[in-house]
C-alpha positions as CSV (number, residue, x, y, z in Angstrom):
1,X,-16.5,14.9,-25.4
2,X,-13.5,17.2,-25.2
3,X,-13.1,16.4,-21.6
4,X,-13.3,12.6,-22.3
5,X,-10.6,13.0,-25.0
6,X,-8.4,14.9,-22.6
7,X,-8.8,12.0,-20.1
8,X,-7.7,9.4,-22.6
9,X,-4.7,11.5,-23.7
10,X,-3.7,11.7,-20.0
11,X,-3.9,7.9,-19.9
12,X,-1.8,7.6,-23.0
13,X,0.7,10.0,-21.4
14,X,1.3,7.5,-18.7
15,X,2.4,5.0,-21.3
16,X,5.1,7.0,-23.1
17,X,8.6,7.1,-21.7
18,X,12.3,7.5,-22.6
19,X,13.3,5.5,-19.6
20,X,15.4,2.6,-21.0
21,X,14.4,0.4,-18.0
22,X,10.7,0.7,-18.7
23,X,10.2,1.1,-22.5
24,X,8.9,-2.1,-24.1
25,X,8.9,-1.0,-27.8
26,X,9.9,1.9,-30.1
27,X,7.5,3.9,-32.3
28,X,7.7,6.8,-34.7
29,X,4.8,8.9,-33.6
30,X,4.6,10.7,-37.0
31,X,3.9,7.3,-38.6
32,X,1.5,6.0,-36.0
33,X,-0.9,9.0,-35.9
34,X,-1.6,8.6,-39.7
35,X,-2.7,4.9,-39.7
36,X,-6.2,6.0,-40.7
37,X,-7.4,2.4,-41.3
38,X,-7.2,1.7,-37.5
39,X,-10.3,3.8,-36.8
40,X,-11.5,5.3,-40.1
41,X,-11.3,8.8,-38.5
42,X,-9.3,12.0,-39.1
43,X,-6.2,12.0,-41.2
44,X,-4.1,12.3,-38.0
45,X,-5.1,11.4,-34.5
46,X,-3.0,11.0,-31.3
47,X,-5.6,8.5,-30.1
48,X,-4.1,5.9,-32.5
49,X,-1.0,5.8,-30.3
50,X,-3.3,4.5,-27.5
51,X,-4.8,1.9,-29.8
52,X,-1.3,0.6,-30.7
53,X,-0.2,0.6,-27.1
54,X,-3.3,-1.5,-26.3
55,X,-2.2,-4.0,-29.0
56,X,1.2,-4.2,-27.5
57,X,-0.3,-4.8,-24.0
58,X,-2.4,-7.6,-25.3
59,X,0.6,-9.3,-27.0
60,X,2.7,-9.0,-23.9
61,X,-0.1,-9.9,-21.5
62,X,0.6,-6.9,-19.3
63,X,-1.0,-3.6,-18.2
64,X,0.7,-0.3,-18.4
65,X,3.2,-1.2,-21.2
66,X,5.2,2.0,-22.0
67,X,6.6,2.8,-25.5
68,X,9.5,4.9,-26.5
69,X,8.2,7.5,-28.9
70,X,10.4,9.3,-31.5
71,X,8.7,12.6,-32.6
72,X,9.5,14.6,-35.7
73,X,9.6,18.3,-34.7
74,X,7.1,19.2,-37.4
75,X,4.5,17.2,-35.5
76,X,4.3,19.9,-32.9
77,X,2.7,22.2,-35.4
78,X,0.9,19.6,-37.6
79,X,-2.4,21.1,-38.7
80,X,-4.0,17.6,-39.0
81,X,-3.8,17.3,-35.2
82,X,-6.2,19.2,-33.0
83,X,-4.8,22.2,-31.0
84,X,-5.2,20.1,-27.8
85,X,-3.3,17.2,-29.3
86,X,-0.4,19.5,-30.4
87,X,-0.4,21.0,-26.9
88,X,-0.1,17.5,-25.4
89,X,2.8,16.5,-27.6
90,X,4.6,19.7,-26.8
91,X,4.1,19.0,-23.1
92,X,5.5,15.5,-23.6
93,X,8.5,17.1,-25.3
94,X,9.1,19.6,-22.5
95,X,8.8,16.8,-19.9
96,X,11.3,14.6,-21.7
97,X,8.7,11.8,-22.1
98,X,9.4,11.7,-25.9
99,X,12.3,12.4,-28.1
100,X,11.7,15.4,-30.4
101,X,14.1,15.6,-33.3
102,X,14.5,17.9,-36.3
103,X,15.8,15.0,-38.5
104,X,14.8,11.7,-36.9
105,X,16.5,9.6,-39.7
106,X,16.8,6.0,-38.4
107,X,16.8,7.0,-34.7
108,X,14.0,4.6,-34.2
109,X,16.2,1.7,-35.3
110,X,19.2,3.1,-33.3
111,X,17.2,3.1,-30.0
112,X,15.8,-0.4,-30.8
113,X,19.3,-1.6,-31.4
114,X,20.8,0.0,-28.3
115,X,18.0,-1.1,-26.0
116,X,17.1,-4.5,-27.6
117,X,13.5,-3.5,-28.2
118,X,11.0,-4.4,-30.9
119,X,9.9,-1.7,-33.4
120,X,6.2,-1.1,-34.0
121,X,6.1,0.1,-37.7
122,X,4.7,-0.7,-41.1
123,X,8.0,0.3,-42.7
124,X,10.0,-2.7,-44.0
125,X,13.4,-0.9,-43.6
126,X,14.8,-2.6,-46.7
127,X,18.5,-2.1,-47.2
128,X,19.3,-1.6,-43.5
129,X,19.7,-5.3,-42.6
130,X,23.5,-4.9,-43.0
131,X,23.6,-2.3,-40.3
132,X,20.9,-3.8,-38.1
133,X,21.0,-7.6,-38.7
134,X,18.1,-8.2,-36.2
135,X,15.7,-6.6,-38.7
136,X,15.4,-10.1,-40.1
137,X,14.4,-11.7,-36.8
138,X,10.8,-12.6,-36.2
139,X,9.2,-10.3,-33.6
140,X,11.7,-7.4,-33.8
141,X,9.6,-5.4,-36.3
142,X,5.8,-5.6,-35.8
143,X,3.2,-3.9,-38.0
144,X,0.0,-2.8,-36.2
145,X,-2.9,-3.6,-38.5
146,X,-6.7,-3.5,-38.0
147,X,-8.3,-6.4,-36.1
148,X,-11.7,-7.5,-35.0
149,X,-11.3,-6.1,-31.4
150,X,-8.7,-3.3,-32.2
151,X,-5.3,-3.4,-33.8
152,X,-3.2,-6.5,-33.8
153,X,0.6,-6.9,-34.3
154,X,1.8,-8.8,-37.3
155,X,5.5,-9.8,-37.7
156,X,7.1,-8.6,-40.9
157,X,9.2,-11.7,-41.2
158,X,9.3,-15.3,-39.9
159,X,6.8,-17.1,-37.8
160,X,5.5,-16.0,-34.5
161,X,4.5,-12.4,-33.9
162,X,5.0,-11.8,-30.2
163,X,7.3,-8.9,-29.5
164,X,10.9,-10.1,-29.2
165,X,13.5,-8.5,-27.0
166,X,17.0,-9.1,-28.1
167,X,18.6,-7.6,-25.0
168,X,20.8,-4.4,-25.0
169,X,23.6,-4.4,-27.4
170,X,27.2,-4.3,-26.1
171,X,27.4,-0.7,-27.2
172,X,24.0,0.1,-25.6
173,X,25.1,-1.5,-22.3
174,X,28.3,0.6,-22.3
175,X,26.4,3.8,-23.0
176,X,23.8,3.2,-20.4
177,X,26.4,2.5,-17.7
178,X,27.3,6.2,-17.7
179,X,25.5,9.5,-17.0
180,X,25.5,12.1,-19.8
181,X,25.0,15.8,-19.7
182,X,24.0,18.0,-22.6
183,X,25.7,21.5,-22.8
184,X,22.5,23.0,-24.1
185,X,20.6,24.7,-21.2
186,X,17.3,23.0,-20.2
187,X,17.8,19.9,-22.3
188,X,14.8,17.7,-21.4
189,X,16.7,14.4,-22.1
190,X,20.1,15.0,-20.7
191,X,19.6,17.9,-18.4
192,X,17.9,18.1,-15.0
193,X,14.2,18.2,-15.9
194,X,11.8,20.2,-18.0
195,X,13.1,21.4,-21.3
196,X,12.5,25.1,-21.0
197,X,9.9,25.1,-23.8
198,X,6.4,26.7,-23.9
199,X,5.2,24.3,-21.2
200,X,8.3,24.3,-19.0
201,X,6.2,25.6,-16.1
202,X,4.1,22.4,-16.4
203,X,7.0,20.0,-16.5
204,X,6.6,17.3,-14.0
205,X,9.7,15.2,-14.7
206,X,12.7,15.6,-12.5
207,X,14.9,13.4,-14.7
208,X,17.3,11.2,-12.7
209,X,20.4,10.0,-14.4
210,X,19.1,6.4,-14.2
211,X,16.2,7.4,-16.4
212,X,18.2,9.0,-19.2
213,X,17.6,7.7,-22.7
214,X,20.5,6.3,-24.8
215,X,22.7,8.9,-26.5
216,X,22.9,8.9,-30.2
217,X,26.2,7.8,-31.7
218,X,27.7,10.0,-34.4
219,X,31.0,8.8,-35.7
220,X,31.3,6.9,-32.4
221,X,30.7,10.0,-30.2
222,X,27.8,10.1,-27.7
223,X,25.7,12.9,-28.9
224,X,22.4,14.5,-27.8
225,X,19.9,13.4,-30.4
226,X,17.8,16.6,-30.0
227,X,20.6,19.2,-30.1
228,X,23.3,17.4,-32.1
229,X,26.1,18.3,-29.7
230,X,28.6,16.1,-27.9
231,X,27.5,14.9,-24.5
232,X,29.7,15.2,-21.4
233,X,30.4,12.1,-19.3
234,X,29.1,12.8,-15.8
235,X,30.3,9.5,-14.3
236,X,28.7,6.1,-13.6
237,X,24.9,5.8,-13.8
238,X,23.3,4.8,-10.5
239,X,22.3,1.2,-10.0
240,X,18.7,0.3,-10.7
241,X,16.4,-2.7,-10.4
242,X,13.2,-3.1,-12.2
243,X,10.3,-4.5,-10.2
244,X,6.8,-5.5,-11.2
245,X,3.4,-5.8,-9.6
246,X,1.4,-8.9,-10.4
247,X,-2.3,-9.0,-9.4
248,X,-4.5,-12.0,-10.1
249,X,-1.7,-13.4,-12.4
250,X,-1.5,-10.3,-14.6
251,X,1.5,-7.9,-14.4
252,X,-0.1,-4.6,-13.8
253,X,2.8,-2.2,-13.5
254,X,6.6,-2.1,-13.6
255,X,8.7,0.4,-11.7
256,X,12.3,1.3,-11.3
257,X,14.1,1.1,-7.9
258,X,17.2,3.2,-7.4
259,X,19.7,3.7,-4.6
260,X,18.6,7.3,-4.0
261,X,14.9,6.8,-3.3
262,X,12.8,4.1,-1.7
263,X,9.4,3.2,-3.3
264,X,6.2,2.5,-1.3
265,X,3.7,0.0,-2.6
266,X,0.2,-0.2,-1.2
267,X,-3.5,0.5,-1.5
268,X,-3.0,4.3,-1.8
269,X,0.5,5.7,-1.1
270,X,1.4,9.2,-2.2
271,X,1.6,8.8,-6.0
272,X,4.7,11.0,-6.0
273,X,6.9,8.3,-4.5
274,X,4.6,5.3,-4.4
275,X,2.8,2.6,-6.5
276,X,-1.0,2.8,-6.0
277,X,-2.7,-0.6,-6.2
278,X,-6.2,0.3,-5.1
279,X,-7.7,0.4,-8.6
280,X,-6.9,-3.3,-9.2
281,X,-7.9,-4.7,-5.8
282,X,-11.2,-6.4,-4.8
283,X,-13.0,-5.3,-1.7
284,X,-11.3,-7.9,0.6
285,X,-7.8,-7.1,-0.6
286,X,-8.5,-3.4,-0.3
287,X,-9.5,-3.9,3.4
288,X,-6.3,-6.0,4.1
289,X,-3.7,-4.0,2.3
290,X,-2.6,-0.8,4.0
291,X,-2.2,2.6,2.2
292,X,1.6,2.1,2.3
293,X,2.0,-1.6,2.8
294,X,5.6,-2.3,1.9
295,X,8.7,-0.2,1.2
296,X,11.4,-1.3,-1.3
297,X,15.0,0.0,-1.2
298,X,18.1,-0.7,-3.2
299,X,21.2,-0.8,-1.1
300,X,24.6,-1.8,-2.6
301,X,22.9,-3.7,-5.3
302,X,20.5,-5.6,-3.0
303,X,16.7,-5.2,-2.9
304,X,15.4,-4.8,0.6
305,X,11.7,-5.0,1.5
306,X,10.3,-3.6,4.7
307,X,6.7,-4.3,5.8
308,X,5.1,-0.9,6.7
309,X,1.5,-2.3,7.1
310,X,-0.7,-3.3,10.0
311,X,-1.5,-6.8,8.8
312,X,1.9,-8.0,7.6
313,X,3.1,-9.6,4.4
314,X,4.8,-12.7,3.1
315,X,7.8,-13.7,1.0
316,X,7.6,-16.6,-1.5
317,X,11.3,-17.8,-1.7
318,X,12.3,-18.7,-5.2
319,X,8.7,-17.9,-6.3
320,X,7.3,-21.0,-4.7
321,X,3.5,-20.8,-4.2
322,X,3.5,-23.7,-1.7
323,X,2.0,-22.4,1.6
324,X,4.5,-24.3,3.6
325,X,7.3,-22.3,1.9
326,X,5.8,-18.9,2.6
327,X,7.9,-16.8,5.0
328,X,5.9,-14.3,7.1
329,X,7.0,-10.7,7.2
330,X,5.7,-9.0,10.3
331,X,5.0,-5.2,10.5
332,X,8.3,-3.2,10.4
333,X,10.3,-6.3,9.6
334,X,12.9,-6.2,6.7
335,X,14.3,-8.8,4.4
336,X,16.8,-9.0,1.6
337,X,15.2,-10.4,-1.5
338,X,17.1,-13.3,-2.9
339,X,17.0,-14.3,-6.6
340,X,13.4,-15.4,-7.5
341,X,11.9,-14.2,-4.2
342,X,8.4,-12.7,-4.5
343,X,6.7,-10.4,-1.9
344,X,3.1,-11.2,-1.3
345,X,1.0,-8.4,0.2
346,X,-2.2,-10.5,0.0
347,X,-3.0,-13.7,-1.9
348,X,-2.6,-13.0,-5.6
349,X,-1.1,-9.5,-5.0
350,X,2.7,-9.9,-5.6
351,X,5.8,-7.8,-6.2
352,X,9.1,-9.2,-7.6
353,X,11.9,-8.6,-10.0
354,X,10.3,-7.9,-13.4
355,X,12.3,-10.6,-15.3
356,X,11.2,-13.2,-12.7
357,X,7.5,-12.3,-12.5
358,X,5.8,-13.1,-15.8
359,X,2.1,-12.8,-16.5
360,X,0.1,-16.0,-16.4
361,X,-3.4,-14.5,-16.5
362,X,-6.0,-15.7,-19.1
363,X,-7.7,-12.3,-19.4
364,X,-6.9,-9.1,-21.3
365,X,-5.1,-6.1,-19.8
366,X,-7.0,-2.9,-19.1
367,X,-7.4,-0.8,-22.2
368,X,-5.7,2.6,-22.2
369,X,-8.5,3.7,-24.5
370,X,-11.2,3.0,-21.9
371,X,-12.0,6.7,-21.6
372,X,-12.1,7.3,-25.3
373,X,-15.5,8.6,-26.5
374,X,-17.1,6.4,-29.1
375,X,-17.7,9.3,-31.4
376,X,-14.0,10.0,-31.6
377,X,-13.2,6.6,-33.2
378,X,-14.9,4.0,-35.4
379,X,-13.3,0.6,-35.2
380,X,-13.4,-1.3,-38.5
381,X,-16.0,-4.1,-38.6
382,X,-14.6,-7.7,-38.5
């Protein structure tokens, strides 16, 4: 069972990020792990984060929905977590996948405000509406509560409970237009990679400026939320474009394209610089789609796709699914993607700009908890 729990924690790890382009909601991990009514289990469990992420995926109708987690430093030594769970959280901290703070305060609300993200919390945040007026908007604060098939998200206020994105605030957009550097050596958030902690040798994140989280603002000064020191302005942040993979009508994965590195998409490209589709493909699609089927590049703000396959691809201009509108893309041929264009590797296997490629599937996303042993969690009966 220990091995199975490790597998599900690895799966959850793939759904935590401090990348402002990928995060879809903000959570306070110290709060989430103690929602004992979600599974009737231990006083604290890191598996509950996976259950909440599943609830968010179901609401958004997408696979692989990442959350931005704020972590109180005390959690790294919390005796209610298992030693393996504490080790995992420390590794996330060293990799810069989560924010670890000595005094989180209302950092959850600050990140949600700067990035325009919903907050997953049972706290009502009474008295803070003056500073964050959006707290009164439906869908901006969602409480995960027990449901028949796992947690569901209930809006604190108003009608409708789907997660609502308000768009980055003007201050957030200004902060995210710049690169920032922390003067503290080995800063996992505003440095060059692993944070130099106990698991620094295992750090896998080579943090690019484009993936930096939003700085904290203290008296209007951009500050490192972890170290509390003023950040240095290192110049403009590189341009980015967020693309999404849709298979069978369901958005399976989002990824960030930068001007410094191309991204390969196919059946089984090198995961280090590619998006692997094989696990979502049927046998026929797996035979058609090459290991590295298409390459995406960002040049001077334009998204360029190049077919690197043996069977070719297609472009759906403006997202049109009419067969007469489809433009064939031969092997080694490139094309600039116009607004609304969708690249089709195989019928039903598509890549496009994330904000132009919504899910329209009628089935549920894959659960991040699929590897969780049944003995580790007991879902409440309906």
